[in-house]
Backbone as ProteinMPNN parsed JSONL, in Angstrom:
{"seq_chain_A": "MYSLDEAIDAVFSDRDIQPSDVPQLDLYMDQILSLFEQCLGGSKRDPSDKLLTKTMVNNYVKEGLITPVRGKKYTRQQIMQLICVYHLKQTLRLGDIKALTGRDDVDFEACYTRLLADKARMRDAIPPLLRGQLPADADDPNARLALCLALSEIACYMRRLCESLIDAIPEQTGGK", "coords_chain_A": {"N_chain_A": [[117.302, -127.832, 91.38], [115.313, -127.088, 88.572], [116.476, -126.206, 85.354], [115.676, -124.466, 82.601], [117.352, -123.472, 80.633], [119.583, -125.229, 80.805], [118.337, -127.609, 80.055], [117.557, -127.03, 77.412], [120.1, -126.643, 76.27], [121.136, -129.258, 76.584], [119.35, -130.804, 75.023], [119.761, -129.77, 72.458], [122.34, -130.486, 71.923], [122.709, -132.953, 70.901], [124.093, -135.905, 69.349], [124.859, -136.969, 66.048], [124.642, -139.601, 63.591], [127.198, -139.571, 61.389], [127.671, -139.339, 57.84], [130.229, -140.285, 57.243], [130.602, -142.084, 59.277], [129.354, -144.346, 58.471], [130.29, -147.266, 57.042], [131.773, -147.947, 53.802], [131.327, -150.451, 52.925], [129.077, -153.29, 52.883], [126.912, -154.071, 55.667], [126.248, -156.323, 58.386], [123.271, -157.056, 60.28], [123.756, -156.913, 63.129], [125.989, -155.259, 63.155], [124.921, -152.89, 62.223], [123.114, -152.271, 64.273], [124.975, -151.874, 66.326], [126.322, -149.621, 65.314], [124.29, -147.656, 65.452], [123.85, -147.627, 68.235], [126.378, -146.883, 69.2], [126.739, -144.335, 68.03], [124.373, -142.897, 68.589], [123.61, -143.447, 71.149], [123.85, -141.69, 73.316], [121.633, -140.079, 73.189], [119.498, -141.307, 74.309], [116.658, -141.447, 76.419], [116.4, -143.04, 78.639], [118.831, -145.281, 79.852], [118.251, -147.979, 79.342], [116.632, -147.992, 77.135], [115.916, -148.936, 73.753], [117.326, -148.057, 70.746], [117.141, -149.081, 68.214], [116.077, -152.174, 66.951], [116.466, -155.629, 65.92], [113.98, -156.655, 65.223], [112.538, -154.304, 64.706], [113.913, -153.327, 62.412], [113.454, -155.466, 60.632], [110.661, -155.294, 60.447], [110.454, -152.765, 59.249], [111.502, -153.332, 56.742], [109.653, -155.258, 55.883], [107.326, -153.704, 55.807], [107.923, -151.991, 53.773], [109.371, -149.666, 54.165], [112.077, -149.534, 53.964], [114.261, -150.743, 51.411], [114.201, -154.192, 50.355], [116.487, -156.502, 51.822], [119.243, -158.184, 50.399], [120.381, -161.32, 50.855], [122.234, -161.399, 53.854], [123.301, -158.979, 54.431], [123.314, -155.401, 54.625], [123.199, -152.743, 52.343], [125.074, -149.676, 51.866], [123.324, -147.685, 50.941], [120.861, -148.707, 51.891], [121.374, -148.566, 54.623], [121.618, -145.809, 54.995], [119.032, -145.163, 54.282], [117.689, -146.403, 56.381], [118.618, -144.845, 58.515], [117.354, -142.445, 57.901], [114.675, -143.265, 58.205], [114.719, -143.803, 60.95], [114.978, -141.196, 62.02], [112.626, -139.98, 61.069], [110.638, -141.509, 62.265], [110.382, -140.545, 64.771], [108.401, -138.673, 64.854], [106.464, -139.092, 62.855], [103.827, -141.113, 61.367], [104.012, -144.591, 60.367], [102.985, -145.083, 57.775], [103.206, -142.565, 56.582], [105.958, -142.261, 56.657], [106.704, -144.308, 54.942], [105.759, -143.261, 52.528], [107.692, -141.376, 52.078], [110.218, -142.695, 52.266], [109.985, -145.207, 51.114], [110.695, -145.438, 48.419], [112.134, -145.488, 45.116], [113.416, -143.412, 43.964], [115.034, -141.686, 45.396], [117.886, -140.157, 46.794], [119.22, -141.163, 49.488], [121.492, -140.69, 51.081], [122.294, -138.129, 50.253], [120.046, -136.657, 51.024], [120.103, -137.064, 53.796], [122.555, -135.907, 54.43], [121.933, -133.293, 53.832], [119.995, -132.888, 55.808], [121.662, -132.896, 58.08], [123.104, -130.526, 57.703], [120.991, -128.68, 57.787], [120.134, -129.165, 60.384], [122.311, -128.28, 61.863], [122.125, -125.527, 61.442], [119.638, -125.127, 62.669], [120.254, -125.802, 65.301], [121.7, -123.596, 66.02], [119.861, -121.51, 65.694], [117.355, -122.077, 66.974], [117.536, -122.506, 69.908], [118.039, -119.797, 71.043], [115.655, -118.58, 70.246], [113.711, -120.11, 71.613], [114.473, -119.542, 74.257], [113.83, -116.864, 74.319], [111.077, -116.857, 73.989], [109.783, -118.654, 75.701], [108.629, -119.205, 79.053], [110.916, -119.066, 81.765], [110.608, -120.255, 84.246], [109.966, -123.293, 85.305], [109.545, -124.765, 87.524], [107.27, -124.615, 89.038], [104.331, -126.552, 89.125], [102.111, -125.824, 87.514], [103.232, -124.016, 85.694], [105.076, -125.716, 84.474], [103.392, -127.61, 83.225], [102.022, -125.88, 81.458], [104.177, -125.031, 79.884], [105.019, -127.471, 78.726], [102.682, -128.052, 77.294], [102.743, -125.942, 75.423], [105.16, -126.53, 74.045], [104.471, -129.025, 73.019], [102.442, -128.286, 71.263], [103.929, -126.832, 69.391], [105.433, -128.919, 68.33], [103.315, -130.33, 67.169], [102.509, -128.535, 65.16], [104.748, -128.683, 63.483], [104.713, -131.424, 62.788], [102.27, -131.513, 61.41], [102.884, -129.856, 59.28], [104.806, -131.435, 57.99], [103.118, -133.592, 57.28], [101.44, -132.294, 55.472], [103.242, -131.754, 53.398], [103.867, -134.377, 52.693], [101.383, -135.295, 51.817], [101.265, -134.015, 49.403], [102.904, -135.389, 47.68], [103.5, -136.695, 44.526], [102.111, -139.678, 43.138], [104.146, -142.551, 42.643], [105.016, -143.846, 39.531], [105.184, -146.762, 37.498], [107.319, -149.317, 38.583], [106.557, -149.362, 41.311]], "CA_chain_A": [[116.373, -126.941, 90.732], [115.201, -127.257, 87.134], [116.951, -125.089, 84.55], [115.258, -124.572, 81.207], [118.549, -123.256, 79.816], [120.362, -126.465, 80.774], [117.583, -128.585, 79.271], [117.685, -126.638, 76.003], [121.474, -126.951, 75.866], [121.284, -130.717, 76.482], [118.562, -131.307, 73.891], [120.342, -129.323, 71.195], [123.731, -130.931, 71.785], [122.691, -134.369, 70.546], [125.065, -136.347, 68.347], [124.26, -137.614, 64.883], [125.466, -140.493, 62.784], [127.731, -138.853, 60.24], [127.847, -140.237, 56.697], [131.555, -140.916, 57.332], [130.515, -143.172, 60.258], [128.785, -145.51, 57.79], [131.324, -147.826, 56.158], [131.449, -148.08, 52.375], [130.974, -151.846, 52.649], [127.801, -153.751, 53.431], [126.974, -154.443, 57.081], [125.276, -157.243, 58.959], [122.321, -156.435, 61.199], [124.393, -156.6, 64.407], [126.883, -154.125, 62.946], [124.06, -151.706, 62.118], [122.646, -151.98, 65.633], [126.13, -151.319, 67.053], [126.537, -148.28, 64.788], [123.27, -146.788, 66.035], [124.095, -147.528, 69.677], [127.619, -146.14, 69.405], [126.615, -142.934, 67.609], [123.176, -142.227, 69.09], [123.308, -143.902, 72.501], [123.763, -140.567, 74.243], [120.349, -139.382, 73.077], [118.433, -142.085, 74.939], [116.084, -140.876, 77.644], [116.743, -144.002, 79.689], [119.876, -146.164, 79.318], [117.737, -149.281, 78.91], [115.879, -147.835, 75.886], [116.514, -149.469, 72.528], [117.207, -147.138, 69.614], [116.802, -149.875, 67.046], [116.177, -153.607, 67.213], [116.34, -156.478, 64.723], [112.557, -156.724, 64.89], [112.166, -153.034, 64.084], [114.461, -153.29, 61.055], [112.712, -156.444, 59.833], [109.336, -154.727, 60.184], [110.605, -151.676, 58.279], [111.66, -153.966, 55.431], [108.372, -155.893, 55.549], [106.349, -152.642, 55.529], [108.346, -151.239, 52.601], [110.008, -148.403, 54.52], [113.401, -149.636, 53.356], [114.271, -151.763, 50.369], [114.53, -155.523, 50.875], [117.89, -156.882, 51.902], [119.625, -159.385, 49.64], [121.295, -162.037, 51.738], [122.168, -160.971, 55.253], [124.001, -157.709, 54.58], [122.622, -154.193, 54.184], [124.059, -151.839, 51.587], [125.205, -148.316, 52.395], [122.074, -146.992, 50.614], [119.846, -149.185, 52.827], [121.702, -148.047, 55.956], [121.233, -144.397, 54.98], [117.562, -145.198, 54.279], [117.318, -146.749, 57.747], [118.881, -143.665, 59.35], [116.257, -141.505, 57.622], [113.482, -143.818, 58.868], [114.899, -143.589, 62.387], [114.675, -139.8, 62.333], [111.223, -139.679, 60.776], [109.708, -142.224, 63.153], [110.234, -139.802, 66.018], [107.194, -137.837, 64.818], [105.493, -139.437, 61.823], [103.268, -142.466, 61.28], [104.752, -145.442, 59.437], [102.482, -144.867, 56.419], [103.807, -141.33, 56.075], [107.383, -142.528, 56.445], [106.788, -145.122, 53.722], [105.585, -142.367, 51.384], [108.947, -140.652, 51.888], [111.416, -143.536, 52.156], [109.729, -146.443, 50.375], [110.756, -145.012, 47.029], [113.405, -145.805, 44.453], [113.894, -142.197, 43.291], [115.586, -140.807, 46.421], [119.276, -140.34, 47.202], [119.1, -141.044, 50.942], [122.69, -140.079, 51.662], [122.238, -136.687, 49.971], [118.986, -136.091, 51.877], [120.564, -137.086, 55.174], [123.607, -134.893, 54.53], [121.225, -132.007, 53.887], [119.423, -132.8, 57.154], [122.706, -132.532, 59.033], [123.382, -129.096, 57.522], [119.819, -127.962, 58.308], [120.125, -129.339, 61.827], [123.342, -127.398, 62.415], [121.546, -124.181, 61.461], [118.571, -125.106, 63.678], [120.899, -125.806, 66.62], [122.114, -122.22, 66.293], [118.738, -120.569, 65.653], [116.185, -122.391, 67.812], [117.674, -122.239, 71.355], [117.754, -118.407, 71.434], [114.225, -118.332, 70.033], [112.995, -120.711, 72.743], [114.784, -118.779, 75.474], [113.137, -115.582, 74.248], [109.627, -117.005, 73.92], [109.22, -119.531, 76.729], [108.913, -118.79, 80.435], [112.052, -119.81, 82.307], [110.255, -120.92, 85.501], [109.179, -124.508, 85.114], [109.504, -125.479, 88.795], [105.871, -124.631, 89.435], [103.624, -127.559, 88.319], [101.27, -125.183, 86.498], [104.117, -123.479, 84.659], [105.655, -126.858, 83.758], [102.364, -128.133, 82.329], [101.801, -124.889, 80.403], [105.345, -125.072, 79.007], [104.942, -128.716, 77.953], [101.591, -127.878, 76.331], [103.226, -125.068, 74.35], [106.14, -127.27, 73.251], [103.73, -130.057, 72.309], [101.759, -127.636, 70.142], [104.948, -126.543, 68.384], [105.705, -130.201, 67.678], [102.15, -130.641, 66.324], [102.597, -127.693, 63.966], [105.799, -129.224, 62.622], [104.229, -132.7, 62.252], [101.232, -131.216, 60.421], [103.563, -129.336, 58.1], [105.341, -132.631, 57.32], [102.0, -134.325, 56.678], [100.997, -131.525, 54.31], [104.222, -132.005, 52.342], [103.717, -135.78, 52.279], [100.134, -135.403, 51.053], [101.469, -133.427, 48.086], [103.815, -136.223, 46.894], [102.823, -137.401, 43.426], [102.288, -141.14, 43.185], [105.193, -143.083, 41.8], [104.523, -144.705, 38.461], [106.159, -147.785, 37.112], [107.506, -150.521, 39.379], [106.083, -149.376, 42.687]], "C_chain_A": [[116.445, -127.123, 89.215], [115.702, -126.019, 86.403], [116.562, -125.316, 83.097], [116.463, -124.382, 80.283], [119.387, -124.525, 79.697], [119.662, -127.528, 79.939], [117.683, -128.282, 77.775], [119.076, -126.979, 75.493], [121.663, -128.455, 75.67], [120.563, -131.268, 75.258], [119.23, -130.964, 72.563], [121.816, -129.664, 71.036], [123.795, -132.418, 71.458], [123.718, -134.657, 69.452], [124.313, -137.027, 67.226], [125.208, -138.65, 64.314], [125.918, -139.657, 61.591], [127.853, -139.824, 59.063], [129.203, -140.943, 56.724], [131.591, -142.043, 58.367], [130.02, -144.471, 59.616], [129.829, -146.044, 56.813], [130.833, -147.942, 54.714], [131.062, -149.518, 52.027], [129.678, -152.228, 53.357], [127.982, -154.241, 54.87], [125.911, -155.485, 57.424], [124.403, -156.483, 59.954], [122.983, -156.025, 62.518], [125.34, -155.405, 64.292], [126.087, -152.817, 62.842], [123.563, -151.305, 63.496], [123.765, -151.367, 66.469], [126.426, -149.895, 66.603], [125.555, -147.291, 65.413], [123.535, -146.564, 67.524], [125.322, -146.662, 69.954], [127.426, -144.653, 69.11], [125.458, -142.193, 68.275], [122.817, -142.587, 70.521], [123.142, -142.786, 73.518], [122.439, -139.833, 74.208], [119.188, -140.156, 73.716], [117.949, -141.396, 76.212], [116.455, -141.731, 78.84], [117.783, -144.955, 79.106], [119.371, -147.519, 78.827], [116.924, -149.199, 77.621], [116.655, -148.426, 74.721], [116.274, -148.474, 71.407], [116.669, -147.864, 68.391], [116.978, -151.335, 67.423], [116.069, -154.366, 65.89], [114.884, -156.535, 64.266], [112.097, -155.446, 64.2], [112.64, -152.989, 62.634], [113.703, -154.256, 60.154], [111.314, -155.941, 59.498], [109.405, -153.584, 59.178], [110.755, -152.233, 56.869], [110.322, -154.54, 54.978], [107.324, -154.858, 55.143], [106.735, -151.772, 54.334], [108.951, -149.885, 52.909], [111.451, -148.36, 54.043], [113.363, -150.793, 52.363], [114.697, -153.109, 50.945], [116.029, -155.808, 50.815], [118.11, -158.14, 51.064], [120.682, -160.099, 50.464], [121.123, -161.524, 53.157], [122.832, -159.625, 55.49], [123.17, -156.574, 53.985], [123.62, -153.283, 53.476], [124.128, -150.483, 52.275], [123.912, -147.533, 52.145], [120.963, -147.422, 51.585], [120.112, -148.67, 54.243], [121.323, -146.569, 56.037], [119.704, -144.275, 54.986], [117.059, -145.478, 55.694], [117.544, -145.578, 58.707], [117.776, -142.631, 59.147], [114.967, -141.974, 58.291], [113.563, -143.565, 60.367], [114.513, -142.159, 62.772], [113.197, -139.481, 62.138], [110.272, -140.341, 61.769], [109.54, -141.547, 64.504], [108.923, -139.016, 66.043], [106.122, -138.301, 63.849], [105.004, -140.878, 61.928], [104.038, -143.27, 60.23], [104.283, -145.263, 57.998], [103.057, -143.613, 55.788], [105.29, -141.516, 55.791], [107.576, -143.327, 55.163], [106.642, -144.253, 52.483], [106.878, -141.611, 51.068], [110.126, -141.568, 51.575], [111.217, -144.798, 51.331], [109.73, -146.199, 48.878], [112.102, -145.401, 46.434], [114.005, -144.59, 43.748], [114.517, -141.197, 44.268], [117.044, -141.168, 46.691], [119.311, -140.095, 48.709], [120.322, -140.405, 51.588], [122.684, -138.569, 51.436], [121.192, -136.013, 50.859], [119.443, -136.019, 53.329], [121.669, -136.05, 55.396], [122.982, -133.501, 54.607], [120.574, -131.807, 55.251], [120.472, -132.334, 58.153], [123.059, -131.05, 58.924], [122.225, -128.257, 58.076], [119.797, -128.014, 59.831], [121.165, -128.444, 62.504], [122.821, -125.959, 62.482], [120.459, -124.079, 62.527], [119.146, -125.092, 65.091], [121.37, -124.415, 67.013], [120.917, -121.295, 66.472], [117.654, -120.834, 66.7], [116.402, -122.128, 69.305], [117.46, -120.775, 71.75], [116.276, -118.041, 71.262], [113.409, -118.89, 71.198], [113.227, -119.919, 74.028], [114.035, -117.447, 75.502], [111.622, -115.692, 74.337], [109.006, -117.792, 75.065], [109.55, -119.019, 78.126], [110.007, -119.684, 81.03], [111.702, -120.602, 83.571], [109.366, -122.126, 85.233], [109.165, -125.347, 86.389], [108.082, -125.599, 89.313], [105.127, -125.635, 88.545], [102.746, -126.95, 87.224], [102.114, -124.636, 85.354], [104.725, -124.603, 83.823], [104.643, -127.437, 82.774], [102.136, -127.17, 81.173], [102.953, -124.903, 79.392], [105.323, -126.331, 78.13], [103.809, -128.667, 76.932], [102.047, -127.031, 75.145], [104.225, -125.803, 73.445], [105.466, -128.379, 72.435], [102.999, -129.478, 71.102], [102.733, -127.278, 69.031], [105.274, -127.818, 67.605], [104.547, -130.593, 66.752], [102.157, -129.813, 65.05], [103.61, -128.269, 62.979], [105.359, -130.548, 61.993], [103.195, -132.448, 61.168], [101.824, -130.626, 59.15], [104.175, -130.487, 57.302], [104.224, -133.379, 56.603], [101.481, -133.615, 55.434], [101.944, -131.739, 53.126], [104.115, -133.429, 51.806], [102.458, -135.952, 51.424], [100.277, -134.859, 49.635], [102.416, -134.241, 47.205], [103.027, -136.878, 45.761], [103.088, -138.907, 43.538], [103.374, -141.561, 42.218], [104.562, -143.965, 40.748], [105.585, -145.716, 38.116], [106.139, -148.935, 38.074], [106.918, -150.504, 40.745], [104.679, -148.922, 42.812]], "O_chain_A": [[117.528, -127.291, 88.655], [115.381, -124.897, 86.798], [117.053, -126.238, 82.446], [116.575, -125.062, 79.263], [119.85, -124.862, 78.607], [120.312, -128.265, 79.197], [117.875, -129.192, 76.968], [119.22, -127.542, 74.408], [122.283, -128.878, 74.695], [121.108, -132.105, 74.538], [119.255, -131.786, 71.648], [122.47, -129.181, 70.111], [124.809, -133.07, 71.706], [124.147, -133.758, 68.729], [123.243, -137.597, 67.443], [126.419, -138.589, 64.525], [125.09, -139.102, 60.869], [128.113, -141.009, 59.269], [129.312, -142.083, 56.274], [132.504, -142.868, 58.347], [130.239, -145.558, 60.149], [130.208, -145.355, 55.865], [129.633, -148.023, 54.453], [130.526, -149.77, 50.948], [129.249, -151.57, 54.304], [129.038, -154.75, 55.245], [124.832, -155.519, 56.834], [124.763, -155.398, 60.409], [122.788, -154.9, 62.976], [125.473, -154.627, 65.236], [126.531, -151.772, 63.316], [123.589, -150.125, 63.848], [123.523, -150.437, 67.238], [126.749, -149.044, 67.432], [125.951, -146.212, 65.853], [123.451, -145.436, 68.01], [125.299, -145.808, 70.841], [127.903, -143.805, 69.866], [125.551, -140.986, 68.502], [121.826, -142.088, 71.055], [122.379, -142.921, 74.474], [122.147, -139.043, 75.106], [118.039, -139.716, 73.67], [118.737, -140.838, 76.976], [116.78, -141.221, 79.913], [117.631, -145.398, 77.967], [120.009, -148.141, 77.977], [116.56, -150.234, 77.064], [117.886, -148.418, 74.704], [115.132, -148.092, 71.149], [115.854, -147.332, 67.638], [117.92, -151.692, 68.131], [115.638, -153.817, 64.876], [114.594, -156.472, 63.071], [111.352, -155.499, 63.221], [111.869, -152.655, 61.734], [113.347, -153.902, 59.03], [110.835, -156.14, 58.382], [108.513, -153.445, 58.342], [110.208, -151.68, 55.915], [109.904, -154.339, 53.838], [106.524, -155.105, 54.24], [105.961, -150.907, 53.925], [109.042, -149.034, 52.024], [111.988, -147.291, 53.753], [112.536, -151.699, 52.47], [115.463, -153.163, 51.908], [116.726, -155.405, 49.884], [117.268, -159.037, 51.03], [121.749, -159.548, 50.736], [120.009, -161.251, 53.603], [122.919, -159.172, 56.632], [122.441, -156.743, 53.008], [124.739, -153.08, 53.948], [123.328, -150.185, 53.162], [123.449, -146.803, 53.022], [120.202, -146.575, 52.054], [119.171, -148.372, 54.979], [120.766, -146.128, 57.042], [119.153, -143.38, 55.628], [116.102, -144.851, 56.148], [116.74, -145.354, 59.612], [117.314, -142.014, 60.107], [114.245, -141.168, 58.878], [112.579, -143.157, 60.983], [113.796, -141.95, 63.751], [112.593, -138.787, 62.956], [109.215, -139.79, 62.078], [108.669, -141.919, 65.289], [108.392, -138.724, 67.114], [104.96, -137.929, 64.012], [105.673, -141.741, 62.498], [104.639, -142.701, 59.319], [105.106, -145.288, 57.082], [103.362, -143.597, 54.595], [105.815, -140.993, 54.808], [108.495, -143.061, 54.389], [107.329, -144.481, 51.487], [107.123, -141.25, 49.917], [110.945, -141.25, 50.712], [112.195, -145.402, 50.89], [108.866, -146.698, 48.157], [113.078, -145.615, 47.153], [114.988, -144.718, 43.018], [114.527, -139.996, 44.001], [117.389, -142.345, 46.804], [119.42, -138.952, 49.154], [120.186, -139.652, 52.552], [123.035, -137.81, 52.339], [121.428, -134.926, 51.385], [119.196, -135.025, 54.012], [121.707, -135.393, 56.436], [123.447, -132.641, 55.355], [120.59, -130.703, 55.795], [120.196, -131.468, 58.983], [123.288, -130.391, 59.938], [122.448, -127.251, 58.748], [119.479, -127.023, 60.488], [120.924, -127.916, 63.589], [123.051, -125.257, 63.467], [120.361, -123.063, 63.216], [118.592, -124.446, 65.98], [121.435, -124.089, 68.198], [120.952, -120.393, 67.309], [117.094, -119.888, 67.254], [115.509, -121.562, 69.935], [116.75, -120.523, 72.724], [115.725, -117.275, 72.053], [112.516, -118.215, 71.711], [112.294, -119.66, 74.787], [113.652, -116.962, 76.567], [110.951, -114.732, 74.716], [107.826, -117.617, 75.368], [110.626, -118.466, 78.353], [110.016, -120.897, 80.822], [112.429, -121.528, 83.931], [108.17, -121.992, 84.97], [108.808, -126.525, 86.342], [107.735, -126.588, 89.959], [105.273, -125.582, 87.324], [102.65, -127.502, 86.129], [101.754, -124.776, 84.185], [104.873, -124.466, 82.609], [104.983, -127.724, 81.626], [102.063, -127.599, 80.022], [102.726, -124.799, 78.186], [105.581, -126.257, 76.929], [103.954, -129.183, 75.824], [101.767, -127.367, 73.994], [104.142, -125.707, 72.221], [105.851, -128.637, 71.295], [102.943, -130.104, 70.044], [102.401, -127.406, 67.852], [105.379, -127.798, 66.378], [104.779, -131.13, 65.668], [101.847, -130.326, 63.975], [103.349, -128.33, 61.778], [105.596, -130.78, 60.807], [103.229, -133.091, 60.119], [101.314, -130.873, 58.057], [104.075, -130.513, 56.075], [104.375, -133.757, 55.442], [101.122, -134.264, 54.452], [101.499, -131.888, 51.988], [104.256, -133.657, 50.604], [102.473, -136.673, 50.426], [99.488, -135.21, 48.758], [102.709, -133.824, 46.085], [102.013, -137.534, 45.999], [104.156, -139.335, 43.978], [103.509, -141.01, 41.126], [103.665, -144.751, 41.051], [106.762, -145.525, 38.421], [105.078, -149.486, 38.365], [106.776, -151.575, 41.335], [104.14, -148.88, 43.918]]}, "name": "protein", "num_of_chains": 1, "seq": "MYSLDEAIDAVFSDRDIQPSDVPQLDLYMDQILSLFEQCLGGSKRDPSDKLLTKTMVNNYVKEGLITPVRGKKYTRQQIMQLICVYHLKQTLRLGDIKALTGRDDVDFEACYTRLLADKARMRDAIPPLLRGQLPADADDPNARLALCLALSEIACYMRRLCESLIDAIPEQTGGK"}
């Protein structure tokens, strides 16, 4: 039998890459992929899913979502930038992500550290809110569809709020 409480608990118990998980020295692509798999592998829907691939990272560099790599190693700043891209790509278009991460005036580690603090507060606040607002019976196909529609709308509100904030970013002057 389906339990909304168990699903909420599972979703909100995901693991994050901690800044301390990212070494202070530069990493090769394979090391970055291993870091993501080791730290975030538990959040995959299907074990065969890929969290990050070489092609994805290369495309992010080519599209300007992260700064170009010099040689074959990625700096800590680029790895933190990549972690931010990973999180944003769950809901935003690449053009919107570029507006946020394709900049030279952002401290990605500080932003990511702030995300982790915000996420900890959300993990405490959101599950009780969901339990209080959503119907617990999702075994019925109609109730399940209605619940997924409601959750999808919540996600749309959040995405649209992000887009509104992105649209208000002043254009960078100078080198970019």
